MIZA-432825 format. One line per field, with one value per residue (C-alpha): x, y, z. Coordinates in pm, 1 decimal. Example, Ala and Ser with C-alpha at 12.3 -4.5 7.8 and 13.67 -1.06 7.14 Angstrom:
BEGIN
px = c(1230.0 1367.0)
py = c(-450.0 -106.0)
pz = c(780.0 714.0)
***
This chain:
BEGIN
px = c(1.0 322.0 435.1 144.9 190.9 358.1 701.7 502.5 219.8 452.5 446.9 777.9 846.7 842.3 1169.0 1293.0 1028.0 1128.4 1511.9 1427.2 1132.9 1419.8 1637.7 1358.3 1369.3 1701.1 1725.3 1454.2 1490.5 1730.2 1506.4 1199.8 1281.4 1476.6 1168.0 1021.7 1386.6 1445.6 1094.3 1062.2 1469.7 1359.1 1041.8 1192.7 991.7 1093.5 1247.2 908.8 740.4 990.3 969.6 591.3 649.1 920.6 701.5 414.3 571.7 660.4 350.9 158.4 427.6 400.9 39.7 31.2 312.2 112.6 -215.6 -1.5 185.3 -117.9 -403.5 -719.2 -1021.3 -1015.5 -643.6 -267.8 -112.9 -16.2 342.7 641.9 651.2 731.1 554.3 766.1 754.7 814.5 1084.2 871.6 653.5 956.9 981.2 580.9 548.1 824.0 657.0 320.4 462.6 664.0 330.0 241.7 -114.5 -110.1 205.1 160.1 -198.2 -227.0 59.1 -181.2 -488.3 -321.9 -198.5 -552.4 -699.8 -396.8 -479.2 -836.2 -711.9 -500.8 -765.9 -991.0 -738.5 -586.2 -849.1 -767.3 -354.0 -324.9 -495.9 -325.2 -7.3 -4.0 50.7 338.4 601.5 962.1 997.9 788.8 818.8 1258.8 1229.2 960.8 1190.9 1533.9 1379.1 1255.6 1640.5 1816.0 1549.1 1613.6 1961.3 1932.7 1785.7 2093.8 2332.6 2168.1 2181.9 2561.5 2608.6 2417.3 2085.7 1812.7 1874.1 2152.6 2410.5 2707.4 2580.0 2879.2 3105.7 3415.1 3324.8 2975.2 3087.9 3353.1 3151.5 2883.5 3187.9 3290.5 2903.6 2930.7 3252.8 3138.6 2840.8 3052.1 3323.7 3072.5 2878.4 3191.6 3417.8 3034.5 2876.8 2493.6 2282.4 2583.3 2621.2 2183.4 2244.3 2551.7 2320.3 2256.6 2593.2 2709.2 2451.1 2557.2 2889.2 2855.9 2636.3 2915.8 3180.6 2945.5 2907.8 3278.5 3276.8 3052.5 2787.4 2471.2 2284.3 2040.7 1898.2 1539.7 1613.9 1600.1 1230.2 1129.4 877.4 915.1 618.4 359.3 48.8 -3.6 -302.9 -508.1 -508.9 -202.8 -57.6 -439.0 -696.8 -597.1 -639.3 -760.9 -595.3 -680.6 -347.7 -175.8 -393.1 -338.3 29.5 37.7 -223.0 40.5 296.0 25.8 14.4 421.2 404.6 165.7 381.4 715.4 496.7 393.3 757.2 828.5 556.7 659.7 1027.2 928.0 686.1 1003.2 1193.1 922.7 822.7 429.8 302.6 50.1 -305.9 -469.5 -660.1 -338.9 -165.8 -489.9 -491.4 -119.5 -193.3 -515.7 -298.6 -60.9 -376.5 -423.3 -132.8 -158.9 -517.0 -387.7 -77.4 -258.5 -497.5 -232.8 0.3 267.2 299.1 245.3 351.9 480.7 668.9 1057.6 1304.7 1555.5 1323.2 1255.8 1622.0 1669.4 1383.5 1621.2 1926.3 1827.1 1629.6 1292.5 991.0 745.3 516.0 475.3 822.2 738.5 394.5 635.8 862.8 579.6 442.9 798.6 773.6 469.3 650.2 904.2 706.7 589.8 854.1 960.7 1297.1 1460.4 1280.5 1404.6 1764.2 1739.1 1574.7 1896.8 2082.5 2274.4 2134.0 2521.3 2530.8 2180.8 2332.2 2600.6 2371.1 2123.2 2377.7 2354.3 1969.8 1884.6 2149.7 1974.9 1654.8 1801.0 2023.6 1712.7 1588.5 1876.7 1824.3 1481.1 1558.0 1833.4 1549.7 1365.1 1414.1 1619.3 1788.8 1500.8 1264.4 1379.8 1084.4 1168.2 1501.0 1257.1 1018.6 1321.7 1496.6 1163.7 1055.7 1396.9 1424.0 1073.8 1120.7 1436.3 1261.1 1176.5 1490.8 1705.3 1476.3 1212.9 1079.5 1081.4 672.1 644.6 388.3 155.6 -158.0 -58.6 -347.3 -135.9 193.3 222.0 190.8 395.3 696.1 708.3 970.7 749.5 438.9 578.4 807.4 488.3 289.0 490.3 631.2 274.9 150.2 453.8 489.0 95.4 107.9 420.2 361.3 7.4 -35.2 223.2 108.8 60.8 276.2 579.8 506.9 519.8 806.5 1013.3 873.7 967.6 1338.9 1338.7 1257.3 1588.4 1674.9 1507.2 1374.7)
py = c(-29.6 277.1 184.9 366.5 689.7 980.3 1092.4 1408.6 1253.6 1081.4 1113.1 1100.3 1016.4 1384.9 1340.0 1397.5 1631.2 1863.0 1852.3 1868.3 2159.4 2338.8 2339.4 2506.4 2773.1 2795.1 2846.2 3121.7 3295.7 3590.9 3673.0 3627.4 3870.1 4121.4 4321.5 4418.5 4502.2 4715.3 4875.9 4938.7 5126.7 5341.8 5436.2 5517.3 5280.3 5208.5 4891.6 4783.7 4821.7 4667.9 4361.5 4350.9 4341.5 4052.2 3850.6 3868.2 3841.2 3534.5 3376.6 3491.7 3315.0 3027.7 3002.4 3054.3 2780.9 2514.3 2644.0 2593.4 2229.1 2119.8 2222.9 2384.1 2382.0 2606.3 2694.6 2529.4 2334.9 2065.6 2111.7 2093.3 2478.1 2737.4 3113.6 3423.3 3825.2 3867.9 4110.8 4314.0 4480.4 4684.6 4928.9 5029.2 4954.2 5204.9 5485.3 5437.3 5434.6 5765.0 5947.1 6131.3 6090.6 5677.8 5544.0 5196.0 5174.4 5251.5 4976.2 4731.4 4849.6 4833.2 4489.6 4330.7 4491.7 4324.4 3988.6 4017.6 4161.9 3806.6 3558.0 3699.9 3684.4 3358.3 3156.8 3380.8 3339.2 3084.3 3353.3 3651.9 3499.2 3557.6 3934.9 3831.8 3687.8 3722.6 4012.3 4178.6 3997.9 4009.6 4409.4 4432.2 4181.3 4349.4 4733.3 4595.9 4434.4 4747.4 5020.8 4785.7 4830.0 5213.9 5044.5 4836.3 5139.4 5316.4 5059.9 5010.1 5366.9 5328.3 5368.5 5619.7 5977.6 5917.4 6181.6 6002.9 5859.9 5707.5 5660.5 5408.3 5141.3 5095.3 5079.5 4855.7 4609.4 4605.7 4543.8 4233.3 4056.2 4099.5 3915.4 3679.0 3591.5 3530.3 3334.7 3069.0 3067.3 3008.0 2726.4 2581.4 2345.9 2156.4 2327.1 2552.9 2668.4 2750.9 2941.4 3180.4 3492.2 3404.1 3297.8 3613.9 3835.6 3631.0 3732.3 4097.1 4061.9 3914.9 4203.0 4489.6 4398.8 4344.7 4698.6 4829.1 4889.9 4672.5 4769.7 4525.1 4777.1 4658.1 4325.7 4124.8 4352.8 4214.5 3915.8 3583.9 3514.9 3768.3 3755.7 3914.1 4122.4 4179.8 4553.5 4616.9 4942.6 5084.3 5004.2 4986.7 5302.3 5235.3 5488.8 5434.7 5472.8 5294.3 4999.4 4985.0 4994.2 4731.6 4519.6 4535.4 4386.0 4108.8 4048.7 4085.7 3821.2 3563.1 3542.1 3454.9 3209.3 3030.3 2975.4 2868.8 2588.4 2445.4 2458.6 2249.9 2074.8 1925.2 1879.9 1653.6 1480.8 1560.9 1806.5 2043.9 2076.6 2404.6 2332.2 2287.9 2629.5 2794.6 2652.8 2764.4 3136.8 3199.2 3114.4 3389.0 3602.5 3478.0 3585.9 3913.0 3949.1 3732.1 3945.1 4293.3 4150.5 4101.3 4380.2 4228.9 4196.7 3974.8 3640.2 3397.4 3055.7 3089.2 2974.9 2921.8 2678.7 2521.7 2447.5 2305.8 2040.8 1943.3 1957.5 1746.9 1505.0 1513.9 1566.6 1516.9 1842.5 1743.5 1888.3 2245.2 2194.0 2094.0 2413.7 2666.0 2553.1 2622.3 2961.5 3059.9 2913.1 3148.8 3422.8 3426.1 3462.0 3855.1 3805.8 3655.1 3934.2 4205.6 4042.9 4047.4 4407.8 4513.7 4429.8 4707.5 4847.8 4854.8 4476.2 4437.1 4664.7 4429.4 4119.1 4346.0 4353.9 4017.8 3912.6 4202.3 4158.6 3827.7 3970.6 4180.8 3888.3 3697.0 3962.7 3911.4 3555.4 3547.5 3808.3 3575.7 3390.7 3680.2 3695.7 4002.0 3899.9 3830.0 4032.5 4409.7 4520.3 4319.5 4541.7 4838.5 4735.2 4658.2 4994.9 5198.0 5014.1 5016.5 5364.6 5454.0 5266.6 5439.6 5772.0 5764.2 5598.6 5911.5 6200.1 6181.0 6514.4 6439.4 6411.4 6671.3 6883.6 6626.6 6525.5 6451.0 6173.7 5980.8 6061.4 5695.3 5540.0 5776.8 5742.5 5333.0 5226.6 4894.1 5024.5 5280.6 4955.1 4742.8 4933.8 5040.3 4687.5 4524.6 4773.9 4771.7 4424.6 4375.2 4664.6 4495.3 4136.0 4079.5 3765.7 3521.9 3164.6 2992.0 2711.5 2922.5 3137.9 2814.9 2678.1 3006.0 3101.8 2708.5 2775.1 3116.8 3036.2 3104.8 3242.3 3565.7 3625.9)
pz = c(1.9 85.9 -265.7 -402.7 -195.3 -431.6 -208.8 -170.7 46.8 278.4 651.6 818.5 1210.6 1408.8 1466.0 1130.8 1051.2 1306.8 1181.8 821.7 914.8 1118.7 809.0 622.2 870.5 894.2 472.3 440.8 807.3 684.5 376.3 594.8 853.3 595.5 453.1 817.3 938.7 614.0 615.8 991.2 897.4 606.6 821.1 1129.9 1359.1 1696.2 1827.0 1977.5 1649.9 1479.4 1717.2 1667.0 1285.1 1291.1 1519.0 1295.8 999.9 1137.6 1224.8 932.8 721.4 934.8 873.6 509.7 451.9 665.6 421.9 130.5 181.8 396.1 208.7 333.1 100.7 -176.4 -82.7 -81.8 -357.6 -152.6 -264.0 -13.9 -47.1 206.9 196.4 316.2 228.8 -119.1 -188.1 -468.5 -232.7 -75.5 -269.8 -346.5 95.0 181.3 -69.9 76.6 459.7 351.5 263.9 620.0 548.4 497.4 716.0 815.6 791.9 438.6 385.6 554.8 342.5 1.0 134.0 203.9 -112.7 -307.3 -164.5 -274.0 -600.9 -602.4 -534.0 -780.7 -1086.3 -961.2 -1158.6 -1449.9 -1428.3 -1700.0 -1953.9 -1782.0 -1797.5 -2177.6 -2135.8 -1893.7 -2155.5 -2028.5 -2219.7 -1956.4 -1662.5 -1732.6 -1748.4 -1405.3 -1196.4 -1296.0 -1232.6 -909.5 -812.5 -945.0 -716.2 -438.0 -441.3 -315.2 33.9 15.0 -20.1 221.6 480.0 431.0 497.8 787.1 718.7 670.6 794.4 1056.9 1123.1 1041.0 761.0 553.0 867.9 741.1 1028.6 883.9 510.7 659.1 800.6 564.9 282.6 569.2 537.6 183.1 105.9 400.2 231.6 -99.7 80.3 244.0 -117.4 -285.1 -53.8 142.2 10.6 87.7 371.9 487.1 145.3 112.6 472.5 350.9 393.6 728.3 850.3 685.2 910.2 1191.3 1167.5 1070.4 1423.7 1629.7 1496.5 1527.9 1918.0 1894.8 1812.3 2030.8 1774.1 1929.2 2156.6 2347.5 2625.2 2733.6 2624.5 2983.4 3027.2 2640.5 2773.4 2646.5 2517.6 2328.8 2128.4 1799.0 1754.5 1419.9 1325.1 1602.3 1446.1 1391.4 1135.8 802.3 524.2 174.2 -66.0 -438.6 -580.1 -256.7 -379.3 -724.3 -687.4 -441.5 -698.5 -960.6 -715.7 -623.1 -1006.4 -1045.0 -732.6 -883.6 -1179.0 -992.3 -817.4 -1091.8 -1202.8 -878.6 -853.3 -1241.4 -1116.2 -781.6 -980.3 -1185.1 -889.8 -683.8 -1023.5 -979.2 -1262.7 -1158.8 -1331.8 -1385.1 -1085.9 -873.9 -984.4 -890.4 -556.2 -516.3 -667.2 -451.1 -135.5 -259.0 -224.0 111.0 229.6 149.8 350.7 617.2 624.5 636.7 906.9 1131.6 1071.5 818.4 405.1 97.2 91.4 -175.8 -232.8 -126.3 -438.0 -153.5 12.4 -332.4 -431.2 -81.6 -167.0 -465.6 -231.5 23.9 -211.0 91.6 -128.2 154.8 187.6 620.1 596.3 524.4 754.6 1016.9 932.4 924.4 1298.4 1379.5 1211.4 1430.9 1767.5 1701.6 1618.0 1953.1 2125.3 2124.1 2319.6 1995.5 1748.9 2009.3 1923.3 1559.4 1545.2 1736.6 1372.3 1301.2 924.1 800.8 879.2 660.3 373.9 341.3 315.3 100.6 -193.9 -239.9 -174.6 -348.4 -624.1 -686.5 -774.9 -1033.7 -1189.8 -1180.9 -1408.4 -1648.2 -1654.7 -1769.3 -2040.1 -2154.5 -2302.3 -2475.9 -2884.2 -2951.4 -3278.6 -3492.2 -3288.2 -3311.7 -3114.2 -2763.6 -2737.4 -2768.8 -2509.1 -2289.8 -2337.0 -2324.4 -1986.8 -1796.3 -1912.1 -1799.2 -1476.3 -1371.0 -1362.4 -960.4 -887.4 -1069.4 -962.9 -733.4 -791.2 -1118.9 -1108.0 -823.5 -1035.5 -1110.2 -902.3 -564.6 -604.4 -854.8 -695.9 -521.2 -897.9 -1080.8 -830.7 -856.8 -1065.8 -1032.7 -1172.8 -1423.1 -1590.9 -1522.9 -1753.2 -2006.7 -2068.4 -2070.8 -2319.3 -2556.2 -2546.5 -2629.5 -2923.1 -3053.9 -2981.4 -2910.5 -2675.5 -2660.5 -2630.3 -2310.5 -2353.9 -2441.0 -2127.9 -1883.6 -2034.3 -1988.6 -1643.9 -1559.2 -1715.5 -1545.3 -1160.5 -917.7 -618.1 -602.3 -264.7)
***
């Protein structure tokens, strides 16, 4: 009877599940906590608020990972898949949060709306995918990575708005973290190589502590256990332009998730049906709704965990269920989040060069599959889309004379690039056959989170 059970549905002993689940948690931990740390630093939030964001992030991510892997009614693809906060949303969320009339409540409101949009369009993605061929997705992901690099640069210099920005010690430690990550990735193998970013941050944290840059004041008074509350930062605010901007991010996230599904399906030898894909993408929408309610952000499948499934050879989805449970348990421990929130910004800056650079590199990888030689239109699409997307990066006052109501959209590199690429591609090439797009997404799936 056991011979008929697919390895994806195999139930392992609890001891093995715990160890393998912990491995998945460690592989994604650095990426999972980086988004709340970067956002909190950019918005100037207190350490207590940062701790709350980290805890909420881990708990919500654990819940969505369990739903995605275990399945719950119309949600969950039932593959070994971990869900974490997407880097794609960082830029728009910072722009929304820096708007004095919106703040965190504006972020959470737009995330909830984006999640609802995700739920609605998930069944239609097979058709919408035709309007997002590699020339579009590659351009958008490249712009996302390049726009995020400004965050990494600010962090490596010490963070936003500090008086001694650019202090050599800050840049030196950031460089040390970057070199450590590259060295570990180059010379280590297996699991150690998979957690190179996490190890680099730990080494940078240790060096910063030795240099006296780590402040743990208040750690003793931080509780060991605390609950998160819905709408802890106040009721969400719903701004039309912010919601449109985040909904565009959701569409890009769904496309990335589809690429992850195809890549994982090859690894576990279980081809997804269209219904399976809808179950998986619908969970992305659910994750954003849960995130907005519980003071956190949009969620998507993490490619590093897909790679870990390949490296470990363990295909059981219950391993990711166990990892989700561990994430939830860790999210209830504020002392751990307090230590994480004490990581200096320049340490994260060194890691950001790698993580955000990988986003841009994945965009380049996808663009490699584009036919530039015989189709002259594709080069024009990429050129114009990148140029339009670069406008807010080069000069944030470029659209200052435009109505404030559309300012968030016009100052979003991702939105500008996405709209330009979609319109230009449809004008020049029309809609691409679905099979061709699916093949390219599968080949282009990479560590982009």
